[in-house]
C-alpha positions as CSV (number, residue, x, y, z in Angstrom):
1,M,0.0,0.0,0.0
2,T,1.3,3.4,-0.9
3,T,1.2,5.7,2.1
4,G,0.3,9.3,2.1
5,S,2.5,12.3,2.9
6,D,1.8,11.9,6.6
7,S,3.8,9.0,7.9
8,T,1.0,8.1,10.3
9,T,-1.0,6.7,7.4
10,S,1.4,3.8,7.1
11,H,0.1,2.5,10.5
12,V,-3.6,2.7,9.5
13,P,-4.8,-0.2,7.3
14,I,-7.5,0.6,4.8
15,T,-9.7,-2.1,6.3
16,A,-9.8,-0.2,9.6
17,L,-11.4,2.7,7.7
18,I,-13.7,1.0,5.2
19,S,-14.5,-2.7,5.0
20,E,-13.9,-4.3,1.6
21,E,-16.2,-7.2,2.4
22,Q,-18.5,-7.9,5.4
23,T,-21.5,-9.9,6.6
24,L,-23.8,-8.3,9.1
25,R,-26.8,-9.9,10.8
26,F,-29.7,-7.9,12.0
27,A,-32.8,-8.4,14.2
28,G,-35.9,-6.1,14.0
29,L,-36.6,-3.3,11.6
30,T,-35.7,-0.4,13.8
31,D,-33.9,0.1,17.1
32,G,-35.8,-1.7,19.9
33,D,-37.9,-3.9,17.6
34,A,-36.0,-7.0,18.4
35,E,-36.6,-6.9,22.2
36,T,-38.9,-9.9,21.7
37,V,-37.3,-13.2,20.8
38,L,-37.1,-14.2,17.2
39,G,-38.7,-17.2,15.6
40,D,-41.4,-17.9,18.2
41,G,-38.7,-18.5,20.8
42,E,-36.4,-20.5,18.6
43,I,-33.6,-18.0,18.8
44,T,-32.8,-14.8,20.7
45,P,-31.7,-11.6,19.0
46,E,-28.4,-11.6,20.7
47,A,-27.6,-15.2,19.6
48,W,-28.7,-14.4,16.1
49,C,-26.6,-11.3,15.8
50,E,-23.7,-13.2,17.5
51,D,-23.1,-10.0,19.6
52,D,-24.6,-8.4,22.7
53,E,-25.3,-5.3,20.6
54,V,-28.3,-6.2,18.4
55,R,-28.4,-4.3,15.1
56,S,-31.7,-3.5,13.3
57,L,-32.3,-3.6,9.6
58,E,-32.4,0.2,9.5
59,Q,-29.0,0.4,11.2
60,T,-27.5,-2.3,9.0
61,I,-28.6,-0.6,5.8
62,A,-26.9,2.6,7.0
63,V,-23.5,1.0,6.6
64,L,-24.0,0.6,2.9
65,P,-22.1,3.0,0.5
66,R,-23.5,5.8,-1.6
67,A,-22.3,5.7,-5.2
68,S,-21.7,9.0,-6.9
69,S,-21.6,9.9,-10.6
70,G,-18.3,11.6,-11.5
71,E,-17.1,13.3,-14.6
72,L,-14.9,11.6,-17.2
73,W,-12.1,13.2,-19.1
74,A,-9.8,12.0,-21.8
75,T,-6.3,13.1,-22.4
76,N,-5.5,14.3,-25.9
77,E,-1.7,13.6,-26.2
78,F,-1.5,15.6,-29.5
79,V,-2.2,18.8,-27.6
80,G,0.3,20.3,-25.2
81,T,-0.6,21.9,-21.9
82,D,-0.1,25.3,-23.6
83,G,-2.6,24.4,-26.3
84,A,0.1,23.9,-29.0
85,I,-0.6,21.1,-31.5
86,D,2.1,18.5,-32.1
87,V,1.9,18.3,-35.9
88,A,4.8,15.8,-36.2
89,A,3.0,13.4,-33.9
90,I,-0.2,13.6,-35.9
91,E,1.7,12.9,-39.1
92,S,3.1,9.7,-37.6
93,V,-0.4,8.3,-36.6
94,H,-0.9,4.9,-38.4
95,G,-3.9,4.9,-40.6
96,L,-4.2,8.7,-40.9
97,N,-3.2,10.0,-44.3
98,P,-2.1,13.7,-43.8
99,N,-2.0,14.3,-47.6
100,S,-5.6,13.2,-48.1
101,L,-6.6,15.4,-45.1
102,E,-4.9,18.4,-46.6
103,Q,-6.4,17.9,-50.0
104,R,-9.9,17.5,-48.6
105,T,-9.7,20.6,-46.4
106,G,-7.6,22.7,-48.7
107,R,-5.3,23.5,-45.8
108,S,-2.0,22.3,-44.5
109,L,-1.7,20.5,-41.1
110,D,0.1,23.6,-39.8
111,E,-2.8,25.8,-40.8
112,L,-5.3,23.5,-39.3
113,A,-3.3,23.4,-36.1
114,A,-3.0,27.1,-35.9
115,N,-6.8,27.6,-36.2
116,T,-8.0,25.1,-33.5
117,D,-8.9,25.7,-29.9
118,A,-8.3,22.1,-28.9
119,E,-7.7,21.3,-25.2
120,P,-5.3,18.7,-23.8
121,I,-8.1,17.4,-21.6
122,V,-11.4,16.5,-23.3
123,P,-14.7,16.0,-21.4
124,V,-16.5,12.7,-22.1
125,D,-20.3,13.4,-22.4
126,D,-21.8,10.1,-23.2
127,H,-20.5,8.2,-20.1
128,Q,-20.1,8.7,-16.4
129,D,-17.8,7.5,-13.7
130,I,-19.6,5.5,-10.9
131,V,-17.4,6.0,-7.8
132,D,-17.2,5.5,-4.1
133,R,-16.5,8.9,-2.6
134,R,-15.1,7.4,0.6
135,R,-12.3,5.6,-1.2
136,K,-11.8,8.6,-3.5
137,A,-11.2,10.7,-0.4
138,L,-8.6,8.1,0.8
139,C,-7.0,8.3,-2.6
140,A,-6.6,12.0,-2.2
141,L,-4.8,11.4,1.1
142,G,-2.3,9.2,-0.6
143,Y,-3.7,5.7,-0.2
144,D,-3.3,3.4,-3.2
145,V,-6.9,2.3,-3.4
146,K,-9.3,1.9,-6.3
147,F,-12.4,4.0,-6.0
148,R,-14.2,3.3,-9.3
149,W,-16.9,0.7,-9.6
150,Q,-17.6,1.1,-13.3
151,I,-17.8,3.5,-16.2
152,A,-21.5,3.6,-17.2
153,S,-23.5,5.2,-20.0
154,D,-25.1,8.6,-19.6
155,R,-28.5,6.8,-19.3
156,Y,-27.4,4.8,-16.2
157,S,-29.2,5.9,-13.1
158,I,-27.7,5.1,-9.7
159,I,-30.0,3.2,-7.3
160,N,-28.2,3.7,-4.0
161,P,-29.0,0.8,-1.6
162,Q,-29.6,3.0,1.4
163,E,-32.5,4.7,-0.5
164,A,-33.7,1.6,-2.2
165,Y,-33.7,-0.6,0.9
166,Q,-35.0,1.9,3.5
167,P,-38.6,1.5,2.1
168,I,-38.5,-2.2,3.2
169,V,-38.8,-1.0,6.8
170,T,-42.1,0.9,6.1
171,A,-43.5,-1.9,3.9
172,L,-42.9,-4.5,6.6
173,Q,-44.1,-2.3,9.5
174,R,-47.4,-1.9,7.7
175,R,-47.7,-5.7,7.7
176,G,-46.7,-6.2,11.3
177,E,-43.3,-7.7,10.6
178,T,-41.4,-5.6,13.0
179,D,-39.3,-8.5,14.3
180,A,-38.0,-9.5,10.8
181,F,-34.4,-10.7,10.9
182,G,-31.7,-11.7,8.5
183,W,-28.3,-10.5,7.2
184,L,-26.6,-8.6,4.4
185,S,-23.3,-9.5,2.9
186,Y,-21.2,-7.3,0.6
187,R,-17.9,-7.3,-1.2
188,D,-15.9,-4.8,-3.3
189,W,-16.6,-2.1,-0.6
190,G,-20.3,-2.5,-1.1
191,G,-20.3,-2.7,-4.9
192,L,-21.8,-6.1,-4.8
193,L,-24.5,-7.0,-2.2
194,K,-26.9,-9.7,-1.1
195,L,-29.6,-8.9,1.5
196,F,-31.7,-11.7,3.1
197,V,-34.8,-10.8,5.0
198,V,-36.7,-13.5,7.0
199,C,-40.3,-12.7,8.1
200,P,-41.5,-14.5,11.2
201,G,-45.1,-13.6,10.3
202,L,-44.7,-16.0,7.3
203,R,-44.0,-19.0,9.5
204,R,-45.4,-22.4,8.5
205,V,-45.3,-25.9,9.9
206,I,-45.0,-28.6,7.3
207,G,-47.6,-31.2,7.4
208,P,-48.6,-31.2,11.1
209,P,-50.8,-34.3,12.0
210,E,-54.3,-34.0,13.2
211,E,-53.5,-36.2,16.2
212,A,-50.4,-37.6,17.9
213,V,-49.4,-41.0,16.6
214,D,-47.3,-43.6,18.3
215,I,-44.4,-45.0,16.3
216,D,-43.5,-48.6,16.6
217,E,-41.1,-49.1,13.6
218,K,-39.2,-47.2,11.0
219,D,-40.5,-48.8,7.7
220,G,-42.2,-45.6,6.7
221,F,-38.9,-43.7,7.0
222,N,-36.9,-46.2,5.0
223,A,-39.5,-46.3,2.2
224,L,-38.9,-42.7,1.6
225,G,-35.2,-42.5,2.3
226,S,-35.8,-39.8,4.9
227,L,-33.3,-38.4,7.4
228,P,-32.6,-40.5,10.5
229,G,-32.5,-38.7,13.8
230,P,-30.9,-39.6,17.2
231,E,-31.9,-43.1,18.1
232,C,-33.7,-44.0,21.3
233,E,-32.2,-46.7,23.6
234,S,-34.6,-49.2,22.1
235,G,-33.5,-48.3,18.6
236,D,-37.0,-47.1,17.6
237,A,-37.8,-43.6,16.5
238,P,-39.0,-41.3,19.3
239,D,-42.6,-41.0,20.2
240,V,-44.4,-37.7,19.4
241,E,-44.3,-36.8,23.1
242,D,-40.5,-37.3,23.3
243,G,-39.7,-34.2,21.3
244,P,-40.6,-31.7,18.6
245,N,-42.8,-33.1,15.8
246,E,-42.9,-30.1,13.4
247,L,-40.8,-29.0,10.5
248,V,-40.7,-25.2,10.7
249,V,-40.1,-23.0,7.7
250,Y,-40.2,-19.2,7.3
251,G,-40.8,-17.1,4.2
252,G,-38.8,-14.1,3.3
253,F,-36.9,-12.6,0.4
254,E,-33.4,-11.9,-0.8
255,S,-32.3,-8.9,-2.8
256,G,-29.1,-7.9,-4.6
257,Y,-27.5,-5.2,-6.7
258,D,-24.1,-4.7,-8.4
259,F,-22.5,-1.3,-9.1
260,R,-20.0,-3.0,-11.4
261,G,-21.9,-3.2,-14.6
262,T,-25.2,-5.0,-14.2
263,Q,-28.4,-3.0,-14.9
264,T,-30.8,-4.1,-12.3
265,L,-31.7,-4.2,-8.6
266,W,-33.5,-7.5,-8.0
267,A,-35.4,-9.4,-5.3
268,K,-37.0,-12.9,-5.1
269,P,-38.7,-15.1,-2.4
270,I,-36.7,-17.4,-0.1
271,L,-37.4,-20.2,2.4
272,Y,-35.6,-20.2,5.7
273,F,-35.3,-23.4,7.9
274,P,-34.4,-22.1,11.4
275,A,-33.3,-25.4,12.9
276,S,-30.5,-25.8,10.3
277,E,-30.1,-22.0,9.6
278,T,-30.3,-22.7,5.9
279,I,-31.7,-20.6,3.1
280,V,-33.4,-22.0,-0.1
281,P,-34.4,-19.7,-3.0
282,D,-38.2,-20.3,-3.4
283,T,-40.4,-20.7,-6.4
284,G,-41.6,-17.1,-6.6
285,K,-41.2,-14.4,-9.2
286,R,-37.9,-12.6,-9.6
287,Y,-38.5,-8.9,-9.4
288,T,-36.2,-6.4,-11.0
289,R,-35.7,-2.6,-11.3
290,R,-33.5,-1.3,-14.0
291,H,-31.0,1.5,-13.4
292,Y,-32.8,4.2,-15.3
293,G,-35.3,6.9,-14.4
294,R,-35.4,7.9,-10.7
295,A,-36.2,4.6,-8.9
296,T,-36.4,6.2,-5.5
297,D,-38.6,9.2,-6.5
298,A,-42.2,8.0,-6.0
299,A,-43.8,10.9,-8.0
300,H,-41.4,10.4,-10.9
301,E,-42.0,6.7,-11.0
302,R,-45.8,7.1,-11.0
303,A,-45.5,9.7,-13.7
304,N,-43.7,7.2,-15.9
305,D,-46.2,4.3,-15.2
306,R,-43.8,2.5,-12.8
307,V,-44.6,1.3,-9.2
308,P,-42.8,3.4,-6.5
309,I,-40.2,1.3,-4.8
310,G,-42.0,1.3,-1.4
311,E,-45.0,-0.3,-3.1
312,W,-42.7,-2.6,-5.0
313,W,-41.3,-4.0,-1.7
314,A,-44.9,-4.4,-0.4
315,S,-45.9,-6.4,-3.5
316,I,-42.9,-8.7,-3.0
317,Y,-44.0,-9.4,0.6
318,D,-47.5,-10.2,-0.6
319,D,-46.1,-12.6,-3.2
320,V,-44.0,-14.4,-0.6
321,E,-47.1,-14.7,1.6
322,T,-49.0,-16.3,-1.3
323,R,-46.2,-18.6,-2.2
324,M,-46.0,-20.0,1.4
325,I,-49.3,-21.9,0.7
326,E,-47.3,-24.2,-1.7
327,V,-44.4,-24.8,0.7
328,D,-46.0,-27.9,2.2
329,R,-46.5,-29.6,-1.2
330,T,-43.0,-28.6,-2.3
331,V,-41.3,-30.1,0.7
332,R,-43.4,-33.2,0.8
333,Q,-42.6,-33.8,-2.8
334,A,-38.9,-33.4,-2.2
335,R,-39.1,-36.0,0.6
336,A,-41.0,-38.4,-1.6
337,I,-38.3,-38.7,-4.3
338,T,-35.4,-41.0,-3.6
339,Y,-32.0,-41.4,-5.4
340,D,-30.8,-45.0,-5.1
341,F,-27.0,-44.8,-5.6
342,D,-26.8,-48.6,-5.5
343,E,-28.6,-48.6,-8.9
344,L,-27.4,-45.2,-10.3
345,P,-24.2,-45.3,-12.4
346,F,-22.6,-42.5,-10.5
347,S,-21.8,-41.6,-6.9
348,P,-23.5,-38.9,-4.7
349,A,-20.3,-36.7,-5.1
350,D,-20.5,-37.2,-8.9
351,C,-24.1,-36.1,-8.8
352,Y,-23.3,-32.8,-7.1
353,R,-20.5,-32.2,-9.5
354,Y,-22.9,-32.8,-12.4
355,W,-24.9,-30.0,-11.0
356,G,-21.9,-27.6,-11.1
357,V,-20.8,-27.9,-7.5
358,A,-17.1,-27.7,-6.9
359,E,-15.3,-30.7,-5.7
360,T,-14.7,-29.2,-2.2
361,Y,-18.3,-28.8,-1.5
362,A,-19.5,-31.8,-3.5
363,S,-17.6,-34.3,-1.5
364,V,-18.6,-32.8,1.9
365,A,-22.3,-32.6,0.8
366,A,-22.2,-36.2,-0.4
367,D,-20.7,-37.5,2.8
368,R,-23.4,-35.7,4.8
369,A,-26.2,-36.8,2.5
370,T,-25.2,-40.5,2.8
371,S,-24.6,-40.3,6.6
372,L,-28.1,-38.9,7.1
373,A,-29.9,-41.2,4.8
374,D,-31.4,-44.5,5.9
375,P,-30.3,-46.6,4.2
376,T,-27.2,-44.6,3.4
377,T,-27.4,-45.2,-0.3
378,R,-30.9,-43.8,-0.7
379,P,-31.1,-40.0,0.2
380,T,-34.2,-38.1,-0.7
381,V,-34.1,-34.9,-2.8
382,F,-34.8,-32.9,0.4
383,N,-31.7,-34.6,2.0
384,L,-29.6,-33.8,-1.0
385,Q,-30.5,-30.1,-1.1
386,L,-30.2,-29.7,2.7
387,S,-26.8,-31.5,2.7
388,L,-25.5,-29.1,0.1
389,L,-26.6,-26.1,2.1
390,L,-25.0,-27.4,5.3
391,A,-21.8,-28.2,3.4
392,L,-21.7,-24.5,2.3
393,L,-22.2,-23.4,5.9
394,E,-19.3,-25.5,7.0
395,E,-16.8,-25.1,4.1
396,Y,-17.5,-21.9,2.2
397,D,-15.1,-19.3,3.3
398,G,-15.8,-16.6,0.7
399,P,-18.3,-13.8,1.1
400,W,-22.0,-14.7,1.0
401,A,-22.4,-11.8,-1.4
402,S,-20.4,-13.6,-4.1
403,N,-22.1,-14.8,-7.3
404,T,-20.5,-18.2,-6.7
405,Y,-22.3,-18.6,-3.4
406,Q,-25.5,-17.5,-5.0
407,E,-25.2,-20.1,-7.8
408,Y,-24.9,-22.8,-5.2
409,L,-28.0,-21.6,-3.4
410,E,-29.8,-21.7,-6.7
411,V,-28.8,-25.3,-7.2
412,A,-30.4,-26.2,-3.8
413,G,-33.4,-24.1,-4.8
414,E,-33.8,-25.9,-8.1
415,L,-33.7,-29.3,-6.4
416,L,-36.9,-28.2,-4.5
417,R,-38.5,-26.3,-7.4
418,T,-37.8,-28.7,-10.3
419,P,-36.7,-32.1,-8.9
420,A,-37.4,-34.0,-12.0
421,M,-35.4,-31.6,-14.2
422,M,-32.4,-31.8,-11.9
423,I,-32.5,-35.6,-12.0
424,Q,-32.4,-35.5,-15.8
425,L,-29.7,-32.8,-15.8
426,A,-27.5,-35.1,-13.7
427,M,-28.2,-38.0,-16.1
428,Q,-27.5,-35.9,-19.1
429,E,-24.2,-34.8,-17.8
430,H,-23.3,-38.4,-16.9
431,D,-24.1,-39.5,-20.4
432,R,-22.1,-36.7,-21.9
433,Q,-19.0,-37.7,-19.9
434,V,-19.0,-41.5,-20.4
435,E,-16.8,-42.8,-23.2
436,D,-18.9,-45.9,-23.9
437,T,-22.3,-45.2,-25.3
438,A,-23.5,-48.4,-23.8
439,D,-23.1,-46.8,-20.3
440,R,-25.5,-44.0,-21.0
441,V,-28.7,-43.9,-18.9
442,L,-31.2,-41.7,-20.6
443,A,-33.1,-42.9,-23.6
444,E,-33.2,-40.8,-26.7
445,S,-36.8,-39.8,-25.9
446,Q,-35.6,-38.3,-22.6
447,Q,-32.9,-36.0,-24.0
448,T,-35.2,-32.9,-23.6
449,L,-35.4,-31.7,-20.0
450,S,-38.8,-31.9,-18.4
451,D,-40.1,-31.2,-14.9
452,A,-42.9,-33.8,-15.1
453,L,-42.3,-36.5,-12.5
454,E,-43.8,-39.1,-14.9
455,D,-40.8,-38.5,-17.1
456,V,-38.4,-39.8,-14.4
457,V,-40.3,-42.7,-12.7
458,D,-38.9,-45.2,-15.2
459,I,-35.2,-44.2,-14.7
460,P,-33.4,-46.9,-12.8
461,G,-32.3,-45.7,-9.4
462,I,-35.1,-43.1,-9.0
463,K,-38.0,-43.8,-6.8
464,V,-41.0,-41.5,-6.8
465,D,-43.7,-42.0,-4.1
466,T,-47.0,-40.3,-4.9
467,E,-48.5,-37.8,-2.5
468,A,-51.2,-40.4,-1.7
469,S,-48.6,-42.7,-0.3
470,L,-47.7,-40.2,2.4
471,S,-50.2,-41.4,5.0
472,D,-50.7,-39.4,8.2
473,Q,-48.6,-41.9,10.1
474,E,-45.8,-41.9,7.5
475,A,-45.8,-38.1,7.4
476,Q,-45.6,-38.0,11.2
477,R,-42.7,-40.4,11.3
478,I,-40.8,-38.3,8.7
479,Q,-41.4,-35.1,10.6
480,N,-40.3,-36.5,13.9
481,Q,-37.1,-37.9,12.5
482,M,-36.4,-34.7,10.4
483,Q,-36.9,-32.3,13.3
484,H,-34.7,-34.3,15.6
485,T,-32.0,-34.2,13.0
486,F,-32.5,-30.5,12.5
487,D,-32.3,-29.8,16.2
488,E,-29.0,-31.7,16.4
489,L,-27.5,-30.0,13.4
490,G,-28.8,-26.6,14.5
491,A,-27.2,-27.0,17.9
492,V,-23.8,-27.8,16.2
493,N,-24.1,-24.8,13.9
494,R,-24.8,-22.4,16.7
495,R,-21.9,-23.5,18.8
């Protein structure tokens, strides 16, 4: 790092002044909102924020940068600082014919040079400099730090996150979600950000039974390849009265922006499983706002037939609330589809790799999926997506704001959203990589990806149980086992 003229700057690291990347958890919308416990008693604000000082969403948003539009200038090396034109340099430019120029204009280069008011510094009018004024100020003090996020066209309109995300507070307050919680993660000094907001008001319990049911054996679990939990001394699954019997899930949304060249601010629904602290992108619509106009000016947006951003956030919440109705079906379906790796021509780790997961996380996720499955070779789709998310929590050491991390979350989300298509995708990739055509799995008629479960029921190694096969007793058994496993994993993650 280049130091400034004051020698004391050599003792002050840039990271002490501005964070290049950071992840911050928050609880509540404004100061004091998180006095009540989060998640219906499942976690306290202090434990969630991992600090005695609980930050609100409003306080967390305040740390985000404000991008500024700067002027751009180009240096014309053919013009001296005194305005004199370097005719000899112009004559040496490759591809420029001075004789043709003189013939067309009827003037010599010297005459042309003598009659121009050219400047050595030329303004650029069709582009703008998108900069971080904090780092620009540090640069002025002698720090060797980049302060530009991108050079954008003159049509690019900055949507500063502080202004864009502040209306979330009002939108959620109007819906009684004052104890919302979540986190934001950014990199490149805030140039790239992901924000996750979990709404306790959108809490659902997956498939609760009408009555408590005693459990005598585990055949129901094994038939679906569900997750085994801690065993009782007798070796049987615990009775309903012995522990939690509900799989809890919250709705919420994530949002992101990028000052480094993309043209949109976006948001989409998510699911949050509190026991394992895992996020899954949900099936809802992806909302976007392009960087033009004046996105944070409500009057301007209405005048141009666009929804003001405060109403935009409210509509996203309403969409998430609607989507939560389908969560039960989605999760039940994911637990009714089993991969049998005794029959499949590839391993669990290969399967993750076929989905684009790096070896580091693929192997960890595969080990976890097989250790949780019963039998170990038959994990469900729900197990496979959960194991991937837990592997990321354990092994991923990069910023959660990164596009790579987002891509892995999307893989887990696709497993829930389009399980049949993901099965075929793995099969297609396997068939593409095998050398002997006889080792291929998919028939020619299955080369086009489909999300219909009937298109995968005949694939060897894939078992699909219909919704009707999930009796109340079987569903109860699954939930008991699943929740006990979640409790154990969640306790490990929180230590």
